[in-house]
C-alpha positions in Angstrom: 132.4 165.6 145.5 131.1 166.0 141.9 130.7 162.3 141.6 128.9 162.0 144.9 126.4 164.7 143.8 125.9 162.9 140.4 125.3 159.6 142.2 122.8 161.2 144.6 121.0 162.8 141.6 120.7 159.4 139.9 119.3 157.9 143.1 116.7 160.7 143.4 115.7 160.1 139.7 115.4 156.4 140.4 113.1 157.0 143.3 110.8 159.4 141.3 110.8 157.0 138.3 109.8 154.0 140.4 107.1 156.2 142.1 105.6 157.0 138.7 102.7 159.3 139.5 103.3 159.4 143.3 104.3 162.8 144.7 107.0 163.1 147.4 108.4 165.9 149.6 112.1 166.3 149.8 112.3 164.5 153.3 110.5 161.5 151.9 112.9 161.3 149.0 115.9 161.7 151.3 114.6 158.8 153.4 114.2 156.6 150.4 117.8 157.2 149.4 119.0 156.5 153.0 119.7 160.2 154.1 118.3 161.2 157.4 120.5 164.1 158.7 119.6 167.8 158.2 122.6 168.6 156.0 121.9 165.6 153.7 118.3 166.5 153.4 119.3 170.0 152.3 121.5 168.5 149.7 118.6 166.5 148.4 116.4 169.6 148.3 119.1 171.6 146.4 119.4 168.8 143.8 115.6 168.7 143.4 115.5 172.4 142.9 118.2 172.2 140.3 116.2 169.4 138.5 113.1 171.7 138.6 115.0 174.5 136.9 116.3 172.0 134.3 112.7 170.8 133.8 113.6 167.3 134.8 111.5 167.4 137.9 108.1 169.1 138.4 106.7 170.7 141.6 103.4 169.1 142.5 101.5 170.8 145.3 102.9 172.2 148.5 106.5 171.2 148.7 106.1 168.0 146.7 107.9 166.8 143.6 107.4 164.3 140.8 109.4 163.4 137.7 108.7 165.2 134.5 106.8 162.5 132.5 109.1 163.1 129.5 112.0 161.7 131.5 110.2 158.4 132.4 111.7 155.8 130.1 110.7 152.2 129.3 114.0 151.0 130.8 113.2 152.4 134.2 109.5 151.6 134.1 109.2 147.8 134.3 105.8 146.3 133.6 103.7 149.1 134.9 104.2 151.0 131.6 102.8 150.3 128.2 103.1 152.0 124.8 100.2 152.4 122.4 98.2 154.7 120.2 95.9 157.3 121.8 92.3 157.1 120.5 89.9 159.9 121.5 86.3 159.1 120.8 83.7 161.6 119.7 82.2 161.7 123.2 85.6 162.8 124.6 86.5 159.4 126.2 90.1 158.5 125.6 91.8 155.1 125.3 95.3 153.9 124.5 95.2 150.9 122.1 98.1 148.4 122.0 99.3 146.4 119.1 99.3 143.2 121.0 96.5 140.9 120.1 93.7 140.5 122.7 95.3 143.2 124.9 92.9 145.4 126.9 92.5 149.1 126.0 93.6 151.5 128.7 91.2 154.3 129.7 92.8 157.7 130.1 90.9 160.3 132.1 90.8 163.9 130.7 93.2 165.1 133.4 95.7 162.5 132.6 96.1 163.2 128.8 99.0 165.6 129.4 99.7 167.2 125.9 98.8 164.1 123.9 96.4 164.2 121.0 94.3 161.7 119.1 96.5 159.4 117.0 99.8 160.0 119.0 101.9 157.1 120.1 102.2 157.4 123.8 103.7 155.9 126.9 101.3 155.2 129.7 101.8 154.6 133.4 99.2 152.0 134.4 97.3 152.5 137.7 96.7 149.6 140.1 93.7 147.7 138.6 90.5 147.6 140.6 87.9 144.8 140.5 85.2 145.2 137.9 86.9 148.4 136.5 88.6 148.8 133.2 92.4 149.3 133.0 93.3 152.9 133.6 96.5 155.0 133.3 98.2 158.3 132.8 100.1 159.4 129.7 103.7 160.2 130.7 105.3 160.7 127.3 104.4 161.4 123.7 106.6 158.9 122.0 105.6 159.8 118.4 103.5 162.8 117.4 100.7 162.0 114.9 101.8 164.0 111.9 98.5 163.7 110.0 97.2 167.2 109.0 94.0 168.4 110.6 91.0 169.9 108.9 88.9 172.6 110.5 87.9 176.3 110.6 90.0 179.4 111.4 88.5 181.6 114.1 89.7 185.0 115.0 89.0 187.0 118.2 90.6 190.1 119.5 93.5 189.7 117.1 94.2 186.1 118.1 93.8 183.4 115.5 93.0 179.8 116.4 92.0 176.7 114.7 89.0 174.6 115.6 89.3 171.0 114.2 86.2 169.4 112.5 86.9 166.1 114.2 85.4 165.7 117.7 88.4 163.5 118.5 90.6 166.6 118.7 89.4 168.6 121.7 92.0 171.3 121.8 91.9 174.5 119.8 95.2 175.2 118.1 96.8 178.6 118.2 97.9 180.0 114.8 100.5 182.8 114.9 100.0 185.5 112.2 103.1 184.4 110.4 101.6 180.9 110.0 98.2 181.9 108.7 99.0 181.6 105.0 96.4 184.3 104.2 93.6 182.3 105.8 90.6 184.4 106.9 88.1 184.1 109.7 85.5 181.3 109.0 87.5 179.6 106.3 88.1 175.9 106.2 91.8 175.1 106.2 94.4 172.3 106.6 96.7 172.7 109.6 99.8 170.9 110.9 100.9 171.0 114.5 104.5 172.3 114.7 105.0 172.7 118.4 103.5 172.0 121.8 105.7 173.0 124.7 105.2 170.9 127.9 104.2 174.0 129.9 101.8 175.4 127.2 98.0 174.9 127.4 97.6 174.8 123.6 99.6 173.5 120.6 100.9 175.8 117.9 99.8 175.2 114.3 100.6 176.3 110.8 98.0 176.6 107.9 99.4 174.5 105.0 96.3 174.8 102.7 93.2 177.0 102.5 90.3 174.9 101.3 87.5 177.5 101.1 84.1 178.2 102.6 82.5 175.5 104.9 79.4 174.0 103.4 80.6 174.1 99.8 80.4 170.5 98.4 83.9 170.5 96.8 85.4 172.0 100.0 83.8 169.4 102.2 84.8 166.4 100.0 88.4 167.7 99.8 88.3 168.1 103.6 87.4 164.4 104.0 90.3 163.4 101.7 92.8 165.5 103.6 91.5 164.2 106.9 92.3 160.7 105.9 95.6 161.7 104.3 94.7 161.2 100.7 96.3 163.8 98.2 93.9 166.0 96.3 95.8 165.7 93.1 98.7 164.1 91.4 102.0 165.9 91.3 103.2 167.5 88.1 106.0 165.0 87.9 103.6 162.0 88.1 101.3 163.5 85.5 104.2 164.2 83.2 105.5 160.6 83.5 102.0 159.3 82.8 101.6 161.5 79.7 104.9 160.2 78.3 103.6 156.6 78.2 103.3 155.5 74.6 99.6 154.5 74.0 100.4 152.3 71.0 100.7 148.5 71.5 103.7 147.2 69.6 103.2 144.3 67.4 106.1 142.6 69.0 104.2 142.7 72.3 101.1 141.2 70.8 103.2 138.4 69.4 104.3 137.5 73.0 100.7 137.1 74.2 97.8 134.8 73.8 95.4 136.5 71.4 91.7 136.6 72.4 90.7 139.4 70.1 88.5 137.1 68.0 86.7 135.6 71.1 83.4 137.2 72.1 84.2 139.5 75.0 82.2 142.0 77.1 82.4 144.1 80.3 79.7 144.6 82.9 80.0 147.6 85.2 78.0 150.3 87.0 76.4 152.9 84.6 78.7 155.7 85.9 82.0 153.6 85.7 84.9 155.0 83.8 87.6 152.5 84.6 86.9 149.0 83.4 89.2 146.5 85.3 87.8 143.3 84.0 86.1 141.6 81.0 84.6 138.2 80.4 85.0 136.1 77.3 83.0 133.1 76.5 83.2 130.3 73.9 81.8 126.8 73.7 84.5 124.3 72.9 84.2 121.3 70.5 84.6 118.9 73.4 81.5 120.3 75.1 83.4 122.4 77.7 82.8 126.1 78.3 85.9 128.3 78.1 85.5 131.4 80.2 88.3 134.0 80.2 88.6 136.4 83.1 90.6 139.3 81.6 92.1 141.9 83.9 93.7 145.1 82.8 97.5 144.6 82.5 98.5 147.6 84.5 102.0 146.1 85.1 102.8 146.5 81.4 102.5 150.3 81.7 103.5 150.9 85.3 107.0 149.7 86.0 108.0 148.9 89.6 109.9 151.9 91.2 108.6 154.5 88.7 107.1 157.7 90.0 103.6 156.5 89.1 104.2 153.2 90.9 105.5 154.9 94.1 102.5 157.2 94.1 100.1 154.3 93.6 101.7 152.4 96.4 101.4 155.4 98.8 97.7 155.8 98.0 97.1 152.0 98.1 93.7 152.3 96.6 91.2 154.4 94.7 88.9 156.3 97.0 85.1 156.2 96.3 83.3 159.2 97.9 79.6 159.7 97.4 80.0 162.1 94.4 83.4 161.3 93.0 86.3 158.8 92.6 89.8 159.7 93.6 91.8 157.3 91.4 95.0 155.5 92.4 96.5 156.2 88.9 96.3 159.4 86.8 93.3 159.5 84.5 95.3 158.8 81.3 96.0 155.3 82.8 92.8 154.5 84.8 90.3 155.8 82.3 92.2 155.3 79.1 95.3 153.1 78.5 94.4 150.5 81.1 90.6 150.7 80.9 89.0 147.8 78.9 86.9 150.1 76.8 84.8 148.5 74.0 86.0 148.2 70.4 89.7 148.8 71.4 92.6 146.3 71.6 93.7 146.1 75.2 96.5 144.3 77.0 95.4 142.0 79.9 96.6 139.5 82.4 94.1 136.6 82.2 92.8 133.6 84.0 91.2 131.2 81.6 89.0 128.3 82.7 87.5 125.3 80.9 84.4 124.2 82.8 81.9 121.5 82.3 78.1 121.9 82.6 78.4 121.5 86.4 81.0 124.4 86.6 83.8 122.0 87.5 87.2 123.3 86.3 88.9 120.8 84.0 91.8 123.1 82.9 93.1 126.5 83.9 95.6 128.8 82.4 97.2 132.1 83.5 99.1 134.5 81.4 99.4 137.7 79.4 96.8 138.3 76.6 95.4 140.8 74.2 91.6 141.2 74.0 89.0 143.3 72.1 85.9 144.0 74.1 82.8 143.7 71.8 80.3 145.3 74.1 80.1 147.4 77.3 77.1 146.4 79.5 75.8 148.3 82.5 74.5 146.0 85.2 70.9 146.9 84.3 71.5 146.1 80.6 73.1 142.7 81.4 70.2 142.0 83.9 67.7 142.7 81.2 69.4 140.2 78.9 69.4 137.6 81.7 65.7 138.1 82.5 64.4 138.3 78.9 66.9 135.6 77.7 67.6 137.7 74.6 69.4 140.8 73.5 73.0 141.9 72.8 75.4 139.0 73.1 72.8 136.8 74.8 74.4 133.6 73.4 77.6 134.5 75.4 76.0 136.1 78.5 73.4 133.5 79.3 75.7 130.4 79.5 78.2 132.4 81.6 75.3 133.4 83.8 74.2 129.7 84.2 77.8 128.7 85.2 78.0 131.6 87.7 74.7 130.5 89.4 76.2 127.0 89.8 79.5 128.4 91.2 77.5 130.5 93.7 75.6 127.4 94.8 78.8 125.4 95.2 80.3 128.2 97.3 77.3 128.3 99.6 77.3 124.5 99.8 80.9 124.7 100.8 79.8 126.8 103.8 80.6 130.3 102.7 78.7 132.8 104.9 76.0 134.6 103.0 76.1 138.1 104.5 73.5 140.5 103.0 74.5 144.2 103.2 72.5 147.1 101.8 74.3 149.8 99.9 72.7 153.3 99.9 73.0 155.6 96.9 72.2 159.3 96.9 70.5 161.2 94.1 72.4 164.5 93.8 71.5 167.8 92.2 73.9 169.8 90.1 75.5 171.3 93.2 76.0 167.9 94.8 73.2 168.3 97.3 71.2 165.0 98.0 67.6 165.2 96.9 66.8 161.5 97.3 68.1 158.1 98.2 67.8 154.6 97.0 69.1 151.1 97.8 71.5 149.5 95.4 70.3 145.9 94.8 72.5 143.1 93.7 71.0 140.9 91.0 72.1 138.0 88.8 74.2 140.3 86.6 76.2 141.3 89.6 76.6 137.7 90.7 77.8 136.8 87.2 80.8 139.1 87.5 81.2 138.4 91.2 81.5 134.6 90.9 84.0 134.7 88.1 86.1 137.3 89.9 86.0 135.1 93.0 87.0 132.0 90.9 90.0 133.9 89.4 91.2 135.2 92.7 90.9 131.8 94.3 92.7 129.9 91.5 95.5 132.4 91.3 96.1 132.0 95.0 96.0 128.2 94.7 98.4 128.3 91.8 101.1 129.9 93.9 100.1 128.9 97.4 99.4 125.2 97.1 102.2 122.8 98.0 103.3 120.5 95.2 106.0 117.9 94.7 107.8 120.4 92.5 107.3 123.1 95.1 107.0 121.8 98.6 107.6 125.3 100.0 105.4 127.9 98.3 107.0 131.2 97.3 106.2 134.5 99.0 102.8 135.8 97.8 100.2 138.4 98.7 97.0 136.8 100.1 93.7 138.2 101.1 93.0 136.7 104.4 90.0 136.7 106.7 90.3 135.3 110.3 87.7 133.4 112.2 85.2 135.3 114.4 86.4 136.7 117.7 85.9 133.9 120.2 84.6 135.8 123.3 82.1 137.8 121.1 81.0 134.6 119.4 80.2 132.9 122.8 78.3 135.9 123.9 76.2 135.9 120.7 75.7 132.2 120.9 74.1 132.5 124.4 72.0 135.4 123.2 70.7 133.6 120.1 69.7 130.6 122.3 67.5 132.9 124.3 65.7 133.8 121.0 65.3 130.1 120.2 68.1 129.8 117.7 71.0 127.3 118.0 74.5 128.4 117.0 76.9 125.5 116.6 80.6 126.4 117.0 82.2 122.9 117.0 83.8 123.6 113.5 84.0 126.2 110.8 81.5 124.2 108.8 79.0 124.0 111.7 79.3 127.7 112.4 78.8 128.8 108.8 75.8 126.4 108.4 74.3 127.9 111.6 74.8 131.5 110.4 73.2 130.8 107.0 70.3 128.9 108.6 69.9 131.8 111.0 69.7 134.3 108.2 67.1 132.2 106.3 64.9 131.6 109.4 64.9 135.3 110.5 64.6 136.7 106.9 61.0 137.9 107.4 61.0 138.3 111.2 61.4 141.4 113.4 64.8 140.2 114.7 66.4 139.9 111.2 68.0 143.4 111.3 69.5 142.8 114.7 70.8 139.3 113.8 72.4 140.6 110.6 74.1 143.5 112.3 75.4 141.4 115.3 76.9 138.7 113.1 78.7 141.2 110.9 80.3 142.7 114.1 81.5 139.2 115.1 83.7 139.0 112.1 87.3 139.9 111.9 88.4 142.4 109.2 89.8 141.0 106.0 93.4 142.2 105.4 96.4 141.5 103.1 99.3 139.3 104.3 102.1 137.0 103.1 100.9 134.5 105.8 98.1 132.5 104.4 95.3 131.5 106.8 92.5 131.3 104.2 89.4 133.4 103.9 86.9 132.4 106.5 83.8 134.2 105.1 84.3 132.9 101.6 85.4 129.4 102.8 88.4 129.5 100.6 91.7 128.0 101.9 93.5 130.2 99.3 92.4 133.6 98.2 94.0 136.8 96.8 93.1 140.0 95.0 93.9 139.7 91.3 91.0 141.3 89.5 91.2 145.1 90.2 94.7 146.4 89.6 93.4 149.8 88.4 92.0 150.6 91.8 93.9 148.3 94.3 97.7 148.2 94.6 97.8 144.7 96.1 96.3 143.4 92.8 99.2 145.0 90.9 101.6 143.3 93.3 99.9 140.0 92.6 100.2 140.4 88.8 103.9 141.1 89.1 104.5 138.1 91.4 102.4 135.7 89.4 104.2 136.7 86.2 107.6 136.3 87.9 106.8 132.9 89.3 105.3 131.6 86.1 108.6 132.5 84.5 110.5 130.6 87.3 111.9 133.7 89.0 113.1 133.2 92.6 110.9 134.0 95.6 110.8 137.6 96.8 111.7 138.8 100.3 108.8 137.8 102.6 109.5 140.5 105.3 109.6 143.2 102.6 106.2 142.1 101.1 104.6 141.8 104.6 105.3 145.5 105.1 103.7 146.2 101.7 100.7 144.2 102.8 100.4 146.0 106.1 100.5 149.4 104.4 97.9 148.3 101.8 95.6 147.1 104.6 95.9 150.4 106.4 95.2 152.5 103.3 92.2 150.3 102.5 90.8 151.0 105.9 91.5 154.7 105.5 89.6 154.7 102.2 86.7 152.9 103.8 86.6 155.5 106.6 86.7 158.3 104.1 83.9 156.8 102.1 81.8 156.5 105.3 82.6 160.1 106.3 81.3 161.3 102.9 78.2 159.3 103.3 77.7 160.7 106.8 78.1 164.2 105.4 75.5 163.6 102.7 73.1 162.0 105.2 73.4 165.1 107.4 72.8 167.3 104.4 69.8 165.2 103.4 68.2 165.5 106.9 69.1 169.2 107.4 65.7 170.4 106.1 63.8 167.7 107.9 64.1 168.9 111.5 60.9 168.0 113.4 59.9 165.3 111.0 59.2 161.7 112.3 60.6 158.6 110.7 60.6 154.8 111.3 64.1 153.6 112.3 66.0 150.5 113.4 68.2 150.5 116.5 71.8 149.8 115.4 73.8 150.4 118.5 73.7 151.1 122.2 76.4 153.0 124.2 76.8 154.8 127.5 76.1 158.1 125.7 73.0 157.1 123.8 71.2 154.9 121.3 72.1 154.8 117.6 69.3 154.4 115.1 69.1 154.1 111.3 66.2 155.5 109.4 64.6 152.6 107.4 63.9 154.6 104.2 67.1 156.6 103.8 69.5 154.6 106.0 70.7 157.8 107.7 72.1 157.0 111.1 71.8 159.3 114.1 72.1 159.3 117.9 69.4 159.5 120.5 71.5 161.1 123.3 71.1 159.5 126.7 70.1 163.0 128.1 67.0 162.8 125.9 66.0 159.6 127.7 65.1 161.4 130.8 61.9 159.5 131.8 63.8 156.8 133.7 67.3 155.7 134.8 68.7 153.5 132.0 71.4 150.9 132.2 73.0 148.7 129.6 72.4 144.9 129.6 75.4 143.9 127.6 74.6 140.2 127.4 71.3 141.0 125.7 72.4 144.1 123.7 69.7 146.0 125.4 69.1 149.4 127.2 66.8 148.8 130.1 64.8 151.4 132.2 65.4 150.6 135.9 62.0 151.7 137.2 59.5 151.4 134.3 61.1 148.4 132.6 61.1 150.0 129.2 63.8 148.5 127.0 65.4 149.2 123.7 67.3 146.4 121.9 69.6 146.4 118.9 67.4 145.6 115.9 64.2 147.1 117.4 61.9 149.2 115.2 61.3 152.6 116.7 59.8 155.9 115.8 62.1 158.9 116.0 62.0 162.7 115.5 64.9 164.6 113.9 65.8 167.3 116.4 69.4 168.4 115.6 71.6 168.3 112.5 75.1 169.6 112.3 76.2 169.2 108.7 79.8 170.2 109.1 80.3 167.8 112.1 78.3 165.1 110.3 76.2 164.7 113.4 72.4 163.9 113.6 70.5 163.8 116.8 67.1 162.1 117.2 64.4 162.0 119.8 62.6 158.7 120.7 58.9 158.9 120.0 57.6 155.4 120.7 58.3 151.7 120.1 56.9 150.6 116.8 
């Protein structure tokens, strides 16, 4: 009897599982398991009610039942179920994103989110697809809860405390019981972790893990951004202690193991506010007429041993984080700004790439290995630029020939069909409290190119040294590459057709043809109205550069082999490259490829988080800058078009805001996706990406980093 009941229960569960989101009454379920008599139906109803009490089954409307989503499993689901990560956009629209390449995102309506939050890994029941509609589904299970802490403000009302997240991706307030307040007060900005969310509860339960302070304070807001992207605010006492115990003295025995460059003229070129100097350049003219250029990189691996507390911390961070007003270093300051920094007039340990080049910048000989250097001069970019322009000044006899070689290397790279993207970097002028009082565009000049080209050369040659197949090494050893895939094909075809309408031909028959087309397009549109649009759209075509053990080359740079070797103070992959290069130069066996691929994936993820944190700090400063400019008009460029509105960037300050669709109330507007245009149905008024427009600043929410504009007129 017991076995019969168990078997019947399993049959009922199977029916409900296969039905997914379909609701059945007990008679329909009985029929599906082959029971039609009254007594049998009553048995089915009794089992269903037992399942309800056990929270296995849920009641759904009048006399109907469905399986609790938590009990739907992949094994019982078949192909109608997928697993992915939930992404909730700032406008409230939710999608589940799958890992599979080229897979379609799944739209999740608000009523089908269950108790899932942004960032959760979820299982989704797919609905039957309809023609010309995006894929849609319902979340049936939270497979893995996103454990990232949330930043927001504590609100208290009628003795109840709740937490309002800063991010518009989190649309649920979180209840904070008194025992979990951690002395947080009403209106304070805090860090909260979700500790519970019962299936039958409307709100999750959270715990305050850190009180940041008052909203609007610059330090509080910058720390909030770091916490939001899961970067620690400080190093642990244990890590700091380990760093302070490192002996700063360089043993003579260590110098004797290295190639000595201390007598060779050497200099650094960095931003004026830089404290960590990763790289230095040495120059000497050889008796045979060749130019010997040394690219000297701080030997972080000498001081930071693999597996140490410092190393583990650096790996977890992955990178230094550059916010608008501060740098959050990957290593403690004693390393990043002192021991490893290539400061002038100090002996420093380096890992170097040394090249002998002719007057045409062709490399005749290359050498890689550990060195000791002594930097003679610390240039800012402006100081080095002055030497280049005036052709005189400090160390001019060593800067100018290196500059000439760098110019040739740059031309060679362009001739080899590298893509010449031009991006503008905005810098804020801050007062003593961190408030922006002005903005300016950072311009790259010849001094920047000098450093850039030799760093690119070193990165390329190091990757070639390990990655190229040779007779002695037909199978290259495991290595860390910086790879950049080709443009996304469907987006490229769409852009190609659009460019043709504007009178420009994009050839896609080969990588060479495409790169040439892009560079010609940039040149032809440089002083035309469509330049902004062209530049933005081409950047969006490109894949993101990442780290990998699988080398596919770097598409944008047109390098078949490329890595990151030149910044180990601020990027963990560079430290991995130093260690691997040293091991292989000393004939050590290849490392485990799967293990290093995981390291690469983590490094890529942390790099992306750091980029997002930087953008978030810029958005905050932009909102702060515009807060006292409500009602003022500005010239802007359209940067994006979406269902919810038009994005526009102010030309002078580069502040980006939204013209909400509700503000465009003079017509019914639809999006012409093929032409990147918003079109008015009745009046024919159109707005296209790249258009110059006039806007008025109407709303600024500093804490949410949101700026809303109103369209005035077409420029």
